[in-house]
N, C-alpha and C positions, 0 to 999 in steps of 0.2 A: 477500213482496216484497223483504225484505232479502237473500234468497238470490240474487235476480236481480242486485242490485247487486254482491254478492260475486263472482258469475261474471265480471263485467266488471272488477272490481278485479284479478283474475288477469291480464287482458289488459294493463291499464295498468302494473302492476308489471313485467311482462315487458318492455314497451317501455322503461320507465324504467331497468331493469337494463341493457338493451342500450345505452341512452343513456350510462350511466356507463362502459360498456366502449368507448365511442367508435364504436359501430356504427350508431347512430341520431342524427342531428343534433338539438340541443335544440329548434329551431323546428319540426322535423318531429314531435317528440313532444308538442308543445303541444296539438294538437287532441284527442287521446285523453285527455289529462289534464283538459282543460276539459269534455269530454263526460261522463267518469266522475265527475269532481268535482261537476258539476251534479247528476248522478243520485244521488250519495251525500249530497247536501244536500236534494234534494227528497224522496227516499224517507223519511228519518227524520221530516221534517215531517209527511208524510202519516200515518206510523205513529203519531206522537205525537198528532195530531188525532183519529185513530180510537181511540186508547187511552182517551180520556176521563180518568178518574182511576185507571187501572190502573198502579200504580207499577212493576210488573215489566215491563210492555210499554214504558213510557217509558224505563226503565233499559236495556233491550235495544236500543232505537233510538238512545239518546244516543251510543253509541260510534261510530256511523256518521259523525257529523260530523267526528270526528278525521281520517278519511281523505278525506272530501269536501273539507274545507278544505285538506288537504295537496295534493291533485291540482289544485284550482283555483289555489292559490298557485304550484305548479310551472308550470302552463300559462301563467299571466299573466307570471311571471318569465321564462320562456323566450321569450315573444313580445316582451316589453318590454326584454329584456336586463338585468334587474335583478341586483344582487349576490345570491349565494346564502345569505348569513349568516342572514337572517331565516328562511328555510325551515329552516335547520339548527337554530336555537334553538327554533323551533316544534316541530321533530321531537323535541327533548328532552322537551318537554311531552307529546307524543303517546306517547313511549316510557314515561314514568312512568305515564301514565294506562293504558296497555296492561297494565302489571304489575298495576294494581289490578283491571282487568277480568279478567285471568287468575285472580287470587285469587277474584273473585266466581264465575267459572265453576267453579273447583274446589270451593268450599265453599258457595256460595249457590244456584246453579242446578244443581248436580250434573251438570256437563257437562265432564268432565276433558279430553276431546279438544279442545274449544275453549279450555280452559285452556292446553293446549300450544300451540295456534295463536296465542293472544294473546301468549304468551311469545316465539314466533318473530317476531311483528310487533314486539314491544318491542325485540328485538335489531336488526331491520332499521332501525327508526327511530332507534335509538341510533347505529347506523353512519352514518345520514344526518347526525345531529348532528355526529359526529366529522369527517366529510368536508366537509360544507357549512358547519357552524357554526364549527368550529375549524380548518378548512383542512388536515386530515391527508390530504394527497394520496396518501401511500403506501398508504392503505387503499381508494383508489377502485376498483381492479380487484377486490379482495376483496369489497367491498360490491356491486359490479355483479354478480359471479357469485353472491353470496348471494341477491340479489334475484331473479335469473333462476331459480335452482334452487329457491327456496322459494315462488315466486309461484304455481305450479300446485298443489303439495300443500297449501298453506295457504288457497287461495282457490277456484280452479276445481274441484278435485276434491271438496271438501266441499260446494260449492254444487250440483254435479250430483247428489251423493248426497242432499242435502236436497230438491232439486226433484223427484227421482224417488221419494222416500219410503224411500230406502235408508240414510239416515244413522243410525248407532248410536254411542253414547258410553258407554264403561265404562273401568275402570282398565286392563284388558289392552290395549284398542285405544289408549288414551292412551299407554301405555308404548311400544307399537310406533311410534306417531306421534312420540314424543320421540326414540326411537332413530334414526328416519329423518331427523328434523330435524338431529340432531347429525351424522349421516353427511353430509348435504348441506352443512352449514356447513364440515365438514372438507374436503370436495371443493372448495368455494369457496375456502377458504384455500390449498389446494394449487395451484389454477389461478391464483388472484389473486396470491399472493406469488411464485410461480414466474415469472410475467411480470415482476414488479417486479425480481426478482433478475437476470433475463436482461437487462433494459434497463440495470440498474446495471453489470453486467459489460461490456456493450457500450460504455457511456460510459467505463468505466475503460480498456478496450482502446483506445478512440479517443484518450483523453487520453495514454495511454502512447505510442501511435504518433505523435501530434502532438509530444510531448516529444522522441521519438527523432529526428524530422525536424528539429526546431529545434536539437537538440544537434549533429546531423550538419551542419547548415548553418553553425553557429557555428564548427565545427572546420575 
């Protein structure tokens, strides 16, 4: 059941990344955030109830709430026009928790591929903290591209592999996954910061032209 939720997390992350890039209006993105957020809260409740006293199953389900609460928070905030700082600081909590879940995947459940995936999520939610919590607007486009590029490899792809029985996790695959994640983050940085630099240069040129016009008018 958790893999079904993971499949749709890939969709909502894609939409939220496009929202950060200015391609999807916040109110338009609210619906999918509410749908997936509700799914990611109902699913772990069902899994925990079914788990009984199975601590391993409860631990596995507990991490789903981190993302369910995030998407519900984003959906409500987008519809209500709330300030984003609360989402940002909650994202810092999610990022820290994701690092712990990554460690558990590496050393407790012997699933190094998902350890890498958890670290990728930790990075994304830390970027959300910087952009939304601390107002680092310069990182917005980089964050948007990172979310778009990592959404499918960290969510949709492993979900499909798990649902079809093709998911495998070992050190070699984890190293490949880590290299791919680093490459995608590098591409996101190239795309994101290049856009920022282009806009900065455009603003500088505009200021220079305006200054030249003013100087010319004054003479």
